[in-house]
N, C-alpha and C positions, 0 to 999 in steps of 0.2 A: 344259320344259326350259331351264335358264338360259342366257342368251347375252347378247353385248354387241356393239355396233357402235362402231367409231371408225377414222376416216380410211380409209373403204374396206375395213377389215378386220372380218370377222365372226369372232366367237369363240364357239364352242359347247362348254359344258361337259358333257361325257359322264358318264352315271351310273355306278354301281358295275360293273354287268354289262350285256353286251349278247350276247343269245343267241337261240335260235329263239323263245323265249317272249315276248320284247319287241321283237324287232329290227322287226317291221312297224310298231308304234307309234312307235318312235324314228324310223324312216324317215320316218313322215308328219309328226312334229313338226319334223324338220330340214327337209323340204320346205317346210312352212308358213314357218318362219323365214326361209328363203332367198328365198321369194316377196316378202317385205316390202321388200327393197331389192336393187339389184344391186350387190353387193360385189366387189371386185378379188381378194380373199384370203379363204380360209377356214381357220381354226384350230380344230382339235379339241384342246381342253384335257382331259387325260386324268388329272389328280390324283387323282380318285375311282374311275377304271375299274381294276377289279381282274380282270376276265375279259371276253374277247371271243371270241365262237365264228365259225364261218365265216359263220353269218347275219349278224353283226355287222360282219365284214369285207366282206360285199356292200353293206351301208348305205354303208359308207365309200368303197368303190369306185365306187357310183353317184355320189356327190359328185365324186371325183376326175375321172370322165369329163365331168362337166359344168362344173367350174370352171376357171379359169386357173391358180390356185395353191391347193394344200392342203398344210397342215402338220399333223402330229400331235405334240403336246409333252406334256412332263411324264409320260411313260410309265413305268411301273414295269419293273424288269429282267424279270418274268415275261411281261408283256404285251408288251414290246418284242421278245422271243423269239418270240411268235406273229407279230407282224409281219414279223420277219426270216425266219422259216421259210417263211412263205407268200409271200415275194418283196416285200412291199410296200415294203421299205427299198431296194429297186431303182429305183423310180420316184416315191415321194414322200419328202419329208423327215419322219423320225421321230426325235424327240429323246427320250432318257432323261431321267427325273427325276435331278437332281444329288443 
């Protein structure tokens, strides 16, 4: 999974889909990436993300519980609706794609 680190910020570029079929693998990749350094902020870059299921939301939630600051950005309107309906927009920053 693509990622970059800069000034204490870890940006993780999410794939097109996160669902029950790949959520476990993605969770493992994210854990491995996060273990490489102690970052102050995690940003999930969602330019490519077109669908996220409840299994994918659980992966994001696990990171939210462990990190000081989590932002989800460049979210499509359809994916934003999933974050909004599930209540994620009430406790983390979710930014829609312009």
